[in-house]
C-alpha positions in Angstrom: 0.0 0.0 0.0 2.8 2.4 0.9 4.7 1.8 -2.4 1.5 2.2 -4.4 0.7 5.5 -2.7 4.3 6.8 -3.1 4.2 6.1 -6.8 0.8 7.9 -7.3 0.8 9.5 -10.7 3.8 7.4 -11.9 2.0 4.1 -12.3 -0.4 3.6 -15.3 -2.5 0.7 -16.4 -4.1 -0.1 -19.8 -6.4 -2.6 -18.2 -7.2 -4.1 -14.8 -8.9 -7.1 -13.3 -12.2 -5.8 -12.2 -13.0 -8.5 -9.6 -10.5 -9.8 -7.1 -11.4 -13.2 -5.7 -8.0 -14.1 -4.1 -7.1 -14.3 -0.4 -3.6 -13.0 -0.3 -4.5 -9.3 0.1 -7.2 -9.7 2.8 -5.4 -7.5 5.4 -4.6 -4.8 2.9 -8.2 -4.7 1.6 -9.5 -4.7 5.2 -7.3 -1.7 6.0 -8.2 0.0 2.7 -11.9 -0.3 3.4 -11.8 0.8 7.0 -9.0 3.5 7.3 -9.9 7.0 6.1 -6.4 7.9 4.9 -6.7 5.1 2.3 -9.4 6.8 0.2 -7.1 7.1 -2.8 -6.5 3.3 -2.6 -10.2 2.6 -2.5 -10.6 4.6 -5.7 -7.8 2.6 -7.4 -8.6 -0.7 -5.8 -8.8 -2.6 -9.1 -5.3 -1.4 -10.1 -4.0 -2.3 -6.6 -5.4 -5.8 -6.7 -4.3 -6.4 -10.3 -0.7 -5.4 -9.5 -0.3 -7.1 -6.1 -2.9 -9.9 -6.0 -2.9 -13.5 -7.1 -1.4 -14.2 -10.5 -1.8 -17.6 -12.0 1.4 -19.2 -13.4 0.4 -20.9 -16.6 3.8 -22.1 -17.8 7.4 -21.2 -17.3 9.1 -19.7 -14.3 7.1 -17.8 -11.7 9.0 -14.6 -12.3 8.0 -14.8 -16.0 4.3 -14.8 -14.9 4.9 -11.5 -13.1 6.5 -10.0 -16.3 3.6 -11.2 -18.3 1.2 -9.6 -15.8 2.8 -6.2 -16.5 2.6 -6.8 -20.3 -1.0 -8.1 -20.3 -2.3 -5.1 -18.4 0.0 -2.5 -20.0 1.4 -1.5 -16.6 4.2 1.1 -16.7 6.1 3.3 -14.4 7.0 6.7 -15.7 10.2 7.6 -13.8 13.9 7.4 -14.6 14.9 7.4 -11.0 12.2 5.5 -9.1 11.3 1.8 -9.4 8.8 -0.5 -7.7 10.4 -3.4 -5.9 8.2 -6.4 -5.3 9.2 -9.4 -3.3 7.1 -12.1 -4.9 6.1 -15.4 -3.3 5.1 -18.4 -5.3 2.5 -20.9 -4.0 3.3 -24.1 -6.0 0.2 -25.9 -4.7 -2.0 -23.3 -6.5 0.6 -22.3 -9.2 0.1 -18.7 -8.1 2.3 -15.8 -7.4 1.5 -12.9 -5.1 3.4 -9.9 -3.8 4.4 -10.3 -0.2 6.3 -7.0 0.3 7.0 -3.9 -1.7 9.0 -0.8 -1.6 10.2 2.1 -3.7 13.7 2.1 -5.0 15.3 5.5 -5.8 18.6 5.8 -7.7 20.6 8.7 -6.2 23.0 11.0 -8.0 26.0 9.3 -6.5 24.9 5.9 -7.8 23.8 4.7 -4.4 20.2 3.4 -3.8 17.5 4.5 -1.4 14.9 1.9 -0.5 11.7 3.2 1.1 9.4 0.6 2.7 6.9 0.1 5.5 7.3 -3.3 7.1 4.0 -3.5 8.9 0.9 -1.3 9.5 2.0 -0.5 13.0 5.6 0.2 12.1 7.0 3.6 10.8 8.2 4.1 7.2 11.9 3.6 6.8 14.4 4.5 4.2 17.7 2.5 3.9 20.7 3.4 1.7 22.4 0.7 -0.2 25.6 0.9 -2.3 24.2 -1.5 -4.9 21.4 -4.0 -5.8 23.3 -6.9 -4.3 23.2 -5.3 -0.9 19.5 -4.6 -1.3 18.8 -8.1 -2.5 20.7 -9.6 0.5 18.8 -7.3 2.9 15.4 -8.4 1.6 16.4 -12.1 1.2 17.7 -12.2 4.8 14.3 -11.0 5.9 12.1 -13.1 3.7 14.1 -16.1 2.3 14.3 -17.9 5.7 12.7 -21.3 5.2 15.2 -24.1 5.8 15.2 -27.4 3.8 12.0 -26.5 1.9 11.0 -28.0 -1.4 9.3 -24.8 -2.3 10.5 -22.0 -4.5 12.3 -19.2 -2.7 10.8 -15.7 -2.9 12.1 -13.6 -5.7 12.5 -9.8 -6.2 11.1 -8.0 -9.2 12.2 -4.4 -10.1 9.2 -3.1 -12.0 8.6 -5.9 -14.6 11.9 -7.8 -14.5 13.9 -9.9 -12.1 16.1 -7.6 -9.9 19.6 -7.3 -11.4 21.9 -9.4 -9.1 19.0 -11.4 -7.7 20.3 -14.4 -5.7 19.1 -16.6 -2.9 19.8 -15.7 0.7 23.5 -16.4 1.2 22.8 -17.1 4.9 20.3 -19.8 4.0 22.1 -22.2 1.6 19.6 -25.1 2.3 16.4 -23.2 1.5 14.2 -24.0 -1.5 14.6 -23.8 -5.2 15.9 -20.6 -6.7 13.7 -19.3 -9.6 16.7 -18.2 -11.6 20.4 -17.8 -10.9 21.8 -14.6 -12.1 
């Protein structure tokens, strides 16, 4: 919700899924419907659920389904400095992806990166500076790629509509699940 609001006016859609029947956004939708400050989100609900909700993986790798989602709905971000980062989770039992966490990535003049996120409703916003995408990847994967000995697919990170440059599994969790794609 935070990333979507921060990118207001920069994200555009050619089409949206009008009805959302998934379950992965239940807490977001509940907050959207009950908190006054989310009026803008209520107005753009179909865009929000299209971008962050359940996305069926028909064939290929899960990250390709996310790329196809952007292409199918003509989703674009009109900024040379800001990107939408989405940590995507794949549910193999349903062959579905959904966005588990997002943030806004800003490239700074000196080449460093500023990542803006809100970890939970009750937590404050935070901005963290990284020297490169590998540091950012490791920060996110240390937080979200923590399953040990799983046969599932590890979460993966998309920057707008492509796999994050330098994406890799959590280096501190060598026995986790399958990696969607080695860089």
